[in-house]
N, C-alpha and C positions, 0 to 999 in steps of 0.2 A: 403493497413492503415498504418497507421501511430500514433504516441505520438508524443507530446510535450509540451510545457509552453511557455508564450504569453510573448513574449520580455517584457512587464512589470512586468510579475512575475521575472526574473533574474533581472531586475533595483531594485527594490525593496527589495528582497533579495538575493545581493549578494553570501549570502555562500552556497545558494542552490548544494546540490547533488545529483542528480536523474540518479539510474540505472535503466535499463528495460528488459524485458526478453520477449520474445513469443516460447510460444512450442507449437506443434499440435502433437493431437494423442493420447491424455493423457486419463483415464478411472477410474471408482470410486471403484475397484474389490482390490484396494492393499493392502497392510496394510503397513502403516509410523509410526507403534508402534516405532519400533527402533531409527529413526530419531527424534519421537517426546522427545522422553526420554531422547537422547542424548541434544539436545537443550536447552529443559527443566533444565536439570542438569546446565548447561552452566549459565540459567537466575537465578537459585535459588540463585549461589554463588553470583551475584552481587547483590542480592537484601538480602543476610546476612549483608554485611558490607554497606549497603546505602539501603533508599527507594527508589520507580522509581520515584519519583519526586527531588529525589536527583543526578540523573546521567546527564550528560551532555547533554547527545540526547535527552533526555526529556525538560530539562528546555533548549533548543533552541527553541522545537516549543512552549516553556509556552509563547517567549518572540514571536515567530513569532502570537501567535494566539492575544498575546494582539497587536501587532503591527496592526492586524487585526479588531480592537475594540471589541474583544470576548474575555471573562472572562473565562483566563485557565483552574481555577480550576469547569469550568461549563461545557464547552468546553473541553474534553481531544483530543489530538491525541491518533491514533488508539492505539499504540504500548505501552501508557502510561494507557491504559484500559485495553489493557489485562494483561500489569505486574503488575495493582495494583489486578485485579480479580483473579491472578495469587498467590499474595503473599496471598490475603486474602484465598481463596478456595483452591491452594498449585497445580492444574490442571487446565486444558481448556474442555468445551465440545466436544466430538467428534460432526466434522459437517460432515468431507469427506476428504480423505485421503490428496489430495491436499493444501485444506483449514489449516488441521492440522500442513501440513507441514511448511506454509507459515508463519502461525500463530508462531510455536512454532521457525523458524529463527526468526520472527518481536521480539518475548520473549529475546533470546540470544544476539540479537544485538541493542535492546531497540531500532528500527529504524520501523517506519511504512512501514505495507507491504501490499500493494493491490493486488489483483485478478480480473481479468474480465475475462467474457467468451465473447470471441468477436464475436461469433453470433451473439449477443443482441445489438452491438453497429455496426452504419453508420456512415463507411467514416473514423472518426479516433477519437482521445479524446485529447483534449487540454488543458490543465489546464490552466484557466484564470477567467479571473471577469465575474460573471451573467450581462446579462442586464436587466432580473429581468421577459422574458418572458419564460426562459428553467423548462422543466417538470421534477420534479425528484420523483420516486416510492420510499414509504419507505418501509419493511422488513415487515409490515404487510395491506399492499396493499393499503395504503392512497396514494395521490396524493399532492405534496409540489410546492410550487412555491420559490427559492430562490430571496431573495432581491437584486437589482443590488449593484454590488460592490463585493459579497461574492464570495469569492474562490472557484469557483468546477471542474469536470471534464466534461467535453460538448464534445459530439459527433456533427455530421454533419447536425444531426434531432433537434438540441437543449435538447434533453435531458442530464440532469444532474447525471451522473453515479456515485457521489462522494459530498457529500456536505462539507463546510466547510473545504474545502483542504484535510486533513489528518485525518477529525473526525468522517464519516461515510458516508458508499459506500451504492449504491442503490440496491434497493430488485430487480430492472431489469433485470440487469446483473449479479448477483450474481452465483457459482459457484452449477449445481446442475448434478444430477445423467447424464443426458446428455448431458453434457460440454466434448470438445474434446479439444477446441485449447483456450488457455487464452493470456493474454495479463498483467504482474507481473510489477506490479511498485512501486520502495523502494525508498524514499524522506528524505535527512537528511540535516542539514543546524547546525549543532555541529563544533567546530576547527576542527576533523577530519575527517571529513564527509566527502572528498574524497576518501581517503582509508579504511573506515570502509563501505562503498556503494561495494567501488568494490572489497573486501572480503566477502560482502553477497550476490554479485549478483554471484559471482563465485563459494560459498560454495550453494545458492541454485539450478543455473544449473547443478552442479554436483548431488546433492541429486534427481533433477528429472530424469537425463539419469541413476542414479542408479533405480531408481523404477518403470519407466514408458521406451519401447521400443521409445527413442524421442531424436530428438537432436535438443536443444535449441539456439535461437539465441538470444546475449544480448548483451547490449551495458551501455557506462558509458556518462553522456547528461553533454555537455559546453554550456555556451552563443556562441561560436563559432559552436557546431556543438551539438543544438537541439532539432534534428528530429530523431528519429528513427522509421524507414520506415521499415515494415513486410510484406508478403505476407502470404493470407489465404486460 
């Protein structure tokens, strides 16, 4: 299997810096409480001096959403939505140790982090513009068809695993109690995106190894080397 961005995504968003991680052998019976608290403290310190909308990481995604024809305060990137809820409520709901960890890392770095159960993906995942015939499953169980031109995460069967790029993932490939193998993707567009995604990817891979008996594989993608290949 592999993960990549279409060439026109790289062309239209030249500041893009993606990082990808593959990990196999995960379970839902560990505690990520210490990690969640530690990364949450980092996020709280940033939010003590600036709102999420003032952070350069979020501002870059707002500009990208505007460029895609989306109202950025109506459709927010995933990290902004998490930060907004964290600022208002002081914590995020606990869902699964892996999701809790990735959400906490996303908060600390203000960078969207997507997690996909690879057993629910066909062939590959490509960030590309929709043709209009792809299928997206909501968390409520409904079916949607992203309009032509919308940036989605698509697999070989034409299933959209995320809509509006970093706005919302699909319920189809969401992590569940039976999930063991995952693809994790972090993407940023701000001025220091490259080094920040590198730091995030390294930190998250280290936390995965500390919590589970796994050996994550990771890569930083570029226009010259846009594909991350992994075995399931």
